[in-house]
N, C-alpha and C positions, 0 to 999 in steps of 0.2 A: 576626670571621673566621667562616667557616661550617666545620662539622663533615663528616666523611664522612658521617654519616647525614643530612646535610640535602639537600634538593633544590636542585642547581645551576640556574638560572635564567638567560634572556638577556632584557633589557628594550629595547623599540623601540618609540617613540610610546607608551608605557604599556602596550604588549603583554607578556605572558610566557608562555613555553612551558616546561613543565617537562621536564627530560631525567634526571632522577635518581631519588629514592625519594619515597613519599609519607610524611606527618607519622608514620605508625605504623612507618618503616622498610622498608616492602615496596615492591619494585619498582614504579615508575609505568609502565605499558604506554601507549606512546603510540600514540592512535587511528589508523587507516588513514583517509586524507582523499581524499574525490573533489570537485572543483570542477566543477560544471556551468554552463556560460556557452554563448553562441551567438546568434544571430540571434533577435529578438523574431519570434513566431509559427513557431519551428522545432520547438517541441516539448520545450522546457525544463522545464515542468511534467510532461509525461507522463514523461520520463526520470526526475524527481526520485521521482513517485509509485512508479515500479517499483523504484528501489533501496529506497524505504520498505518496499513489500511484501517486499523480500528481508532486511528487518531492520536496514537502516541507518536511523541518526538523521539526519533530513533537516531544513534550515532553509532557508526560501527568501527571497531578496532581502537578503541578509545583506551590511553594509559590510565591506569587506576587512579593516580593522583589528580587525574583532571575531573573525575566523577563528582567530586564535592564542590568544586567551583561551578560546573554546570547544575547542578541541584541549587545551589546559591542563586544563579542567574535565572534559573525558572522559578524560585522563590520572589524575586523582583518582578516578574513579567505580569503582575496584577490578575493571574489567573489564567494567563493566555497560553501557559505550558504547565498543565498540571500533572502529566504523565509523561515520564521519559524513560526510555529503554537504551541501555547500551550493551554493545557486543564487546566482551573481552575475551581474548585467546591467546595462543601461544605465538603467533604473528609479532606479538609486540615482546618476546624473549623474555627480558628480566621484569615485565609488569607484575608477575604473580610473587615477586618478592615483596611487592609493596601493596598487594591488594588486600591483605588482611589486615593492615594498619589502616587502609582507606575504608573498609566496612566497619572496622571499630569507631573511626571518626563518625560515620554516617550513623550508627546506633547510638553514639552518645547524643547526637542531636535529633534523636527521635524520627528520625526518615523511614518511613514506611517503604521496605524494601524486600524483595522477592528475588532469589536466584533460580534460574530456569537452566537446567543442564540437560544438553542434547547428547544422548549414549547411542552407541551404535556397536554391533559385532564386528570383530577383526575382519571376518569374511566380507561382510557388506562393504565396510570400509575399503578393503583392497579393492573389491569390485568397481567401486566409485572413483577411486583415484585412477586405475587402471584405464576406466571407460573415457575419463578426461584427458588421460595421458600427462597428467600433472604429478610432479613429486610431492610427498608429505613434507611439509614445512620444517620436520624435524629429523629427517632420514639422513641429511647429509650424505655421505658416500655409500651408506648402508642401503638396506632393502626398505621398501614402504611398511613392512610389518615392524622393522626396528623403529622407524618413526613413531608408528602407532603405539608401541610398548612403551618408549621414551614419555610419549604424552599423557598416556593412562598414569604412568608415576607420577607426572608433574601435577596431574587434576584430580589425583585420589582425595586429597584433603577437601578440595572445593566440591566435588560430588557428594562428600558426605555432608557438607553444610548446605547443599541444595534445598530449595523448598518443592522442587518440582523437575522429578527425572522424566524425560521422555525418551524411550528406546525406539529409534526410528528404523532399526533392521530391517522390518518387514512393512514399512510405510511408504507410499509414495507422497508427492507432494501435496496433495489434494488432502490425504487423511492427515498428515501432519498439520496442515493450516485448520482443519477442523479441530484438532485436538488443542491448538492453540484457542481459536473461536472460543471452544467450551470453557477455557479456563479464564479467559479475560474479555470476552464480549459481554459477560453478564446477561442481562435481559434484552439487550441491543441486539436487532436483527440486523447482521452485516449489511451495509448499503451496497447497492450496485448504482454505479454511476454510467450514464450512456451519453454517447455523443452520436447525435444524429447529422449526417453531413449530406448535403446536396453536392451534386458533381456533374460534371459534363463528360460524356466519353470521349469525346474528340480530343479532351486535354489530359487524358489517361487516368486509370484507376487509382484511387488513394492507396497509398502504399499501407496505412495503419488499419485498414478496413477489417473487421472481423465477419462482416457481413455484407453482401453486395445485392442491391435491389433494383431491378431493371424495369423503367417506367416507360420505355420506348414504344410499347404497344398501344400507348394511348396518343390520340390525335394531337399533333404538335400545334400548341397555340401561335407558334412562330408563322405559321402560313395563314392566320387570322390576322387582317392588316390593321384592324383597330385593337388587338391584344398585343401584337409584336412589341410595342414600346414598353408594355408593363412588364412584371415578374410575377412569379408564383406567390408573391405576398399581397398583391392586389386581389381583392374579392373576385373583380372581373375575370380574372385568369383562373383562380382557384375555383369559382363556380362553374367555369367551363370545361376544367379537368374532371370534376366528379360529376358532372353531366354525361359524360361519355360512357358506352358501354363497358362494364366490367371495372370501371374504378374504384367504386364504392366496395365492391365485392374483393376485389384486390387488397384495398386498405384494410377491410375487416380481417381477410385471411391472414396479412401478414401481420396484424396487430396480435391476432391470436397465436401466432407462430411466436412472435417476440414475448409474448406472456409465458409461452412454456419455456422458452431459452432463458428469459429472464430468471425464473424460478431454479432452473438446472444450474445455471451460474452461479446463483446464490448457495446452492448446496455444495458445490464445486469449490467454492473461495474465491471465484473470479470476481473482481471489483469493478472493473472497466471494460467497457465494450463500445466498439464504434460501428455504427451501422451506415453504411454509405448507399446513397439514394441516386440513381443516375438517371439521366435523360440525355438528349444528343448535346446540347449546349450548356445544360446545368442553369438554366435561368427561368423556366417556366413548369414544367410538368413535374420536375425531381424537387424544386422548392416547394410546391404545393403540397405534395406527397409527403415531404420530410417535416413539415408542419404538423400537418395531422397525425402523422405516426408519433411525432414527440408528443402531442397532447394525449394520445393513448397511453404512452409510457408513463407520463406525469401521472395518470389517473390510477395507474396500477403501484404507484409510490416508488417508481425509479426516477431518481435525481437525472435530469435530462438536460443538455445544452445542445443548442442547434447552431450548426456552421453552414453557410451557404458559401462553398468555396470558389465555385466560378460565376456567381450570379453577375458580378460587375464587368465580366469579359464581354468583349465585342466579338 
């Protein structure tokens, strides 16, 4: 017999969803759940990535019988997994036969769940599959349109049960992300995370740089004997760099540029940006400039990490 402090559970096909308390007697908060489905090629992956950027725990192509155990694990996470999104689609072939029963189990356990269905016209889907030169997962030996027709028939009931249907026929990636943000971001402003990376041009450009800033017009502290052993993290070097003609104006100009770019990235749904700041060896000028630029970004509300890639090299 269970005690009042034990978790009450319902079993179905081996899946259990906790609705009571944790082993420590604490209340088990059931995570919010979003199920993303829809037509292949309609943007399910983009929708999932958008929720991931908003802080959701996202799992792609999960069999429906594993949704309930995942919610159970989230309930045991002591609030660390408060929102879960799962992508279910025809790649699982037989999973739709079990999806209705899985949803009924979740409803019986009072799991707050929503279904997002991504729709698109046949013409748009054919164009997208042809552009990537990949077959539709259900076309078999037939044509792309045959696979699309089979998928529509398979998904018809699920589309009717959806809480949100988004037609992506005429949407680009940024517009789809904007629609997802409008539905799920709430009052939160989408975060932009920046990495400011100093580097030395003689060691090569960072391959992941979105923007590259060149500080080699500033006199090099390397040629000042008393500054050579230091780095741009030292006040002596930083003061020297920003006492040079044009340095402060350069910083102010790029800081203003980054402010404009950051606002644009937020509007377009871009969440991550890497700004590479280079000098010859990546030890003095680029380090000092990176630190100042990062300071400016933080003051604009951008979550910023500073990395000095080549500072320790000789």
